[in-house]
LUMNU-838267 format. One line per field, with one value per residue (C-alpha): residue number from 1; residue in three letters; z, x, y. Coordinates in steps of 0.001 Angstrom, whole numbers, padded with zeros to 6 digits. Example, Ala and Ser with C-alpha at 12.3 -4.5 7.8 and 13.67 -1.06 7.14 Angstrom:
resi <- (1,2)
resn <- (ALA,SER)
zz <- (007800,007140)
xx <- (012300,013670)
yy <- (-004500,-001060)
END
This chain:
resi <- (1,2,3,4,5,6,7,8,9,10,11,12,13,14,15,16,17,18,19,20,21,22,23,24,25,26,27,28,29,30,31,32,33,34,35,36,37,38,39,40,41,42,43,44,45,46,47,48,49,50,51,52,53,54,55,56,57,58,59,60,61,62,63,64,65,66,67,68,69,70,71,72,73,74,75,76,77,78,79,80,81,82,83,84,85,86,87,88,89,90,91,92,93,94,95,96,97,98,99,100,101,102,103,104,105,106,107,108,109,110,111,112,113,114,115,116,117,118,119,120,121,122,123,124,125,126,127,128,129,130,131,132,133,134,135,136,137,138,139,140,141,142,143,144,145,146,147,148,149,150,151,152,153,154,155,156,157,158,159,160,161,162,163,164,165,166,167,168,169,170,171,172,173,174,175,176,177,178,179,180,181)
resn <- (MET,ARG,GLU,ALA,ARG,GLU,GLN,LYS,ARG,GLN,ARG,GLN,ARG,ILE,LEU,ARG,VAL,VAL,TRP,ILE,SER,ALA,ALA,ILE,PHE,ILE,ALA,ALA,GLY,VAL,VAL,ALA,LEU,LEU,VAL,LEU,ARG,GLY,GLY,GLY,THR,ALA,LEU,GLY,GLU,ALA,VAL,PRO,ILE,GLU,PRO,ARG,VAL,ASP,HIS,PHE,GLU,PRO,GLY,THR,GLU,TYR,GLU,TYR,SER,THR,ASN,PRO,PRO,THR,SER,GLY,PRO,HIS,TYR,ASP,GLU,PRO,ALA,GLU,ALA,GLY,PHE,TYR,SER,GLU,PRO,VAL,ASP,ASP,GLY,TYR,LEU,VAL,HIS,SER,LEU,GLU,HIS,GLY,TYR,VAL,VAL,VAL,TRP,TYR,ASN,CYS,ASP,SER,LEU,ASP,ALA,ALA,ALA,CYS,ASP,THR,LEU,ALA,SER,ASN,VAL,GLN,ARG,GLU,VAL,GLN,GLY,ARG,ALA,LYS,VAL,ILE,GLY,MET,PRO,ARG,SER,GLY,MET,GLU,THR,THR,LEU,ALA,LEU,THR,SER,TRP,GLY,ARG,LEU,LEU,ARG,LEU,ASP,GLU,PHE,ASP,SER,ALA,THR,ILE,ARG,ALA,PHE,ILE,ARG,ALA,ASN,LEU,ASN,GLN,ALA,PRO,GLU,PRO,ASN,ALA,ASP)
zz <- (-063184,-062956,-061554,-059038,-057861,-057522,-055638,-053240,-052703,-052101,-049456,-047869,-047805,-046324,-043556,-042738,-042123,-040204,-037908,-037482,-036856,-034165,-032544,-032491,-030946,-028313,-027321,-027037,-024581,-022568,-022301,-021493,-018681,-017279,-017434,-015728,-013345,-012171,-013672,-010914,-007436,-004901,-003120,000436,003854,003600,006170,007464,005609,007889,007365,004758,006199,004514,003497,006096,006041,005239,008552,010321,012627,012381,013466,010976,012209,009943,009531,006653,006092,003524,003691,005891,005821,003783,002255,-000788,-003066,-003941,-004210,-007902,-009173,-009152,-006781,-003724,-001553,001238,002984,002138,004672,004567,003971,000375,000038,001417,-001402,-003918,-002487,-002814,-006732,-007023,-006637,-005307,-002800,-002478,000884,001730,005226,005621,009607,010041,006806,006109,003798,001020,001534,001771,-001693,-003119,-001886,-002896,-006482,-006556,-005593,-008058,-010784,-010009,-009850,-012252,-015455,-014027,-013898,-010292,-008384,-005825,-004069,-000684,002118,005466,008842,011802,009854,011246,007825,005059,002705,002762,-000305,-000188,-002114,-000889,002066,001232,002927,002143,004144,002898,004732,001414,-002006,-004260,-007859,-008790,-005701,-006092,-009673,-008620,-006105,-008428,-011316,-008770,-006771,-009193,-009430,-006857,-005036,-004457,-007346,-009555,-012400,-010726,-010867)
xx <- (186918,185981,189391,189097,185907,187274,190239,187791,185859,188903,190018,186578,186645,190148,189244,186045,188159,190932,187757,186046,189447,190149,186833,187084,190696,189215,186226,188696,190991,188016,186792,190250,190648,187377,187906,191588,190548,187375,184747,183620,183745,184465,181594,181266,182811,186394,188206,191626,194467,196466,200105,201446,204500,206483,204489,204021,203795,200584,199041,200454,197550,196691,193904,192327,190593,187586,185442,185952,189364,190049,193895,196698,199503,199012,200518,202828,200311,196837,193681,192444,189227,185956,183434,184432,181986,184707,186606,190147,192505,192272,196077,195163,192347,194084,196878,194077,192600,195988,196019,192649,190189,186830,185643,181742,181485,178320,177386,174593,174878,171132,169931,168333,169834,167709,168035,171873,171748,169750,172232,175508,173753,173246,176730,178464,176164,177464,181326,181655,183603,184489,188378,189468,186331,185987,182884,183632,181795,182346,180803,180626,179900,176973,175475,174562,176766,179880,181941,185344,188169,191456,190354,186515,183692,180123,177854,174409,171454,170112,171214,171199,172491,172651,174478,177129,177577,178056,180467,182660,182659,183636,186362,187769,191484,191510,194523,198278,199153,196352,198490,199986,198379)
yy <- (038206,034433,033919,036279,034944,031462,032529,034322,031412,029243,031677,031737,027723,027761,030125,028070,024938,026925,028292,024896,023312,025949,025418,021524,021965,024307,022131,019258,021174,022064,018706,017359,019971,018998,015308,015776,018068,016156,018438,020615,021929,019427,017858,016396,017573,018939,016600,017796,015928,013436,013361,011194,009398,006733,003733,001112,-002628,-004240,-005376,-002250,-000851,002570,004824,007254,010290,009418,006319,005628,007204,009951,010390,009541,006777,003733,000636,000603,-000755,000693,-001219,-001810,-000074,-002451,-003813,-005719,-007782,-008551,-005539,-004576,-003207,000655,001139,-000050,002118,005375,004737,004552,008014,009530,008537,010270,007432,007732,004942,004250,002327,000531,-000792,-003527,-003408,-002296,-004256,-007420,-009634,-008639,-005149,-005625,-007417,-004569,-002163,-003958,-004477,-000807,000325,-002434,-000721,002679,001573,-001253,-000205,003176,004089,004934,004235,001275,000014,-001523,-003014,-001479,-002381,000008,003365,005843,005859,003308,004906,006992,008396,009371,010945,012575,014812,014701,012846,012688,010412,009323,007456,005935,005196,007916,007375,011035,012162,009425,010312,013841,013028,011035,013706,016355,014602,012151,012991,015579,014288,014759,011968,011861,010782,007608,004203)
END
């Protein structure tokens, strides 16, 4: 009798471990799927995808249909993730977008030096240490900030950390070559 109870307890412990392991496995799969897929519905205006012709040589001029660009022909090398205080040619950045990057563009044209420094610092704080996220200055935009991913554009008149983070979560890796780097 005592042996039967012990065997029953042993079976219950094994079943509990199996159920807990299965739950952990399923939860890890859901988290991995959200991370790989970007975690939500894409944000920003859907912009028609420009043709992806063969790579072209650095320095080649190309007029993208949006400012800043969201897709199209590009150089052979992508730009690296991180914050930039000086502009980089669009050809490098479009290649990064094709790999699933998000670019946070900031425009200081209408700002005084102190406001520009604050904006740049805020953008740097949002992009620093994030994989596949770039902070890039850009003159000539119609707004102070623009967020781009492959085929997506969101313009902002002022810095909004929550919106920037939501755009990154929703649009990161939503591109033709998200596993490239």
